[in-house]
N, C-alpha and C positions, 0 to 999 in steps of 0.2 A: 085781683080785679082793678082794672085802671079806670080812671075817671072819663067821663064822657068829654068829647072832643067839641066844645062849643062852637056853634055855628057852621060846622062842616057839612051837615045834612042839608042845611037851608041853601049853602053856596052850591052844593051839588045839584039841587033842585033848580036853582035859578041858571046854573050852567045849562042843564039838560034842555031847559025850555027856551033859553035863548040861542043856543047852538044847536038845536034839532039832534039831540044825541040821547041815548038810553042812559037812565040812571037807577041806581038800586041804593037806598038809605036805610040803614038800620038804626032803630030807635030802640036802645037798651034800657032796661030797668034793672034793679037790684036783683041778682040770681040768674039772669038770663044769659045765655051763652054769647060769647064773643066770636063773631064771624071770623076775626084773624086768628083764632086758637082752635076752634071747633071744627075738625076735618069734615063733619057730616052737617054742618050748619045749613039751615034751610035755604039761605041766600045762595050758597055754592050750587045746591041741587037746582034752584031755580035758574041761575045762570045756564047751567048745562041744559036744562029743559028748554029754555027760551033760545038756545043757540047762542048765547051772547059771549061765549069764549070759543077761541079756535083761531087758526092762522089768520084769518082775515078780520078778526076783531081785536083791535087795541083796547087795552083795559088800563085805566088810571085808577088807582086806589087812592082816593083822597083821605087824609088824616089831619089832625091838628097836632102841633107839638107847642111845647111850652116856649116862653121867651127867654129860657135859660139857655137856649142855643143862640149863638152869634148869627148864623144864616137866617135870612127870612123864609126861605124854602130849601128843603132837602129832598134829593132824589134818590129813591132806594131802587136798587137795581134787581133785588130778588135773587134767587139762586142760578139764574140762566142769563148771563151778561149778554150772550149772542142774541136774546130776545128782548133785553132791555135797551141796548146801546143805542140802536137808532131813535128810539122813542125818547130816551133819556137826553140825547143830544138836542132834539127839538124842544124838549120842555126847558133845558138850560138856555137856550137861545131866547125863548118866548119870554121867560122870566127876567132874564138879564137885560133884555130890550126895554123892559118896562121898569128897570131901575131897581130890581130887588137882587140881595146879595144870595147867591146860590150854592149850596153844597152839592156838587154835581154828581156825587155817587155815595153819598151818605156816610162818607169817612169821617169827615169832620164832627157831625153830630152823632154817629153812631147808629143811625137809623137806615138800615140797609133794605129792609122790606123781605129779607131772606128767610124768616122763620118758617118751620115746616107748615104752619097752618095760615100763613097769610093769604089774603086774596091775590096778592102778586104772585105767590109761589103757586097758588091753585091755577091761576089763569095761564101762566107760563107752562105748568105742567100739561095744559090742554092746548099748547102750541100759539097761545096769544102773545104778540108783543105786550110787554106789561111792565109798568113801574109804579112804585109808591110816591105819592107826592105828600110831603109834610109841610104844613103851612104854619109858621109862627103865630101865637095868639094875637100879636100886636097888629097883624095883618087881617085878621078876622073880626075884630072888636069894633063896636060902634063907638067906643070911647075914643079912638084915634082919629075919628072924622071919616070922610067918605073918600079921600084921595087914594088911600092904600088900597081900599076895597075896590075902586074902578080900575086902578092898575092891575089889581088880581084878576078881575074879569076880562080885562084887555089880554091879559098874558094866556089866560086859558082859551080865549077866542083865537088868538093866534096859533096856540098849540093844536086845536081842533082843526083849524083850516090847513096846518101842515100836516097833520096825521091824513086828513082826507086826500090831499095831493100825493102823498109819499107812501101810503099804506100798502100799495101794490108792490114798491120796491122793497119793503120789509119782507115780502114773501117771495122774492127773486124774480118778480115779474117787472119788466122794464117798460 
């Protein structure tokens, strides 16, 4: 059992509200299944039911990493690089342009998002361009002031704008 990733759920909710995107947030308690390990997790079933995975749906699986990692943000590509690469490139650009140090493929941090049960893997298996975005605690905490969190929000805003403009190209449509 891994510990909760503080402030990622709230961040996802703020992003969804401000960027007009869909969001799914898991609140876990002791003994509850982890959506990144349970292949039949209710979240995965709901994503399928609501048609929120598939070739025309980009999926960003948002996580928190510890400050033990040097990068501010790590991008996990999951097991299907062809579905991750275009989205990962947009994410790297969005975060770097806002002053974050980025691990562009999870190699430095070891956070690949490629485990069999991850949301990233699940989304890619259903044809979604998908990545896992790991954010260091120092960028999510209120203890470091607002500047980092605002840069984080701007980064995600840029990423969502870029996805909206380029998602058709991910699917071979020009």
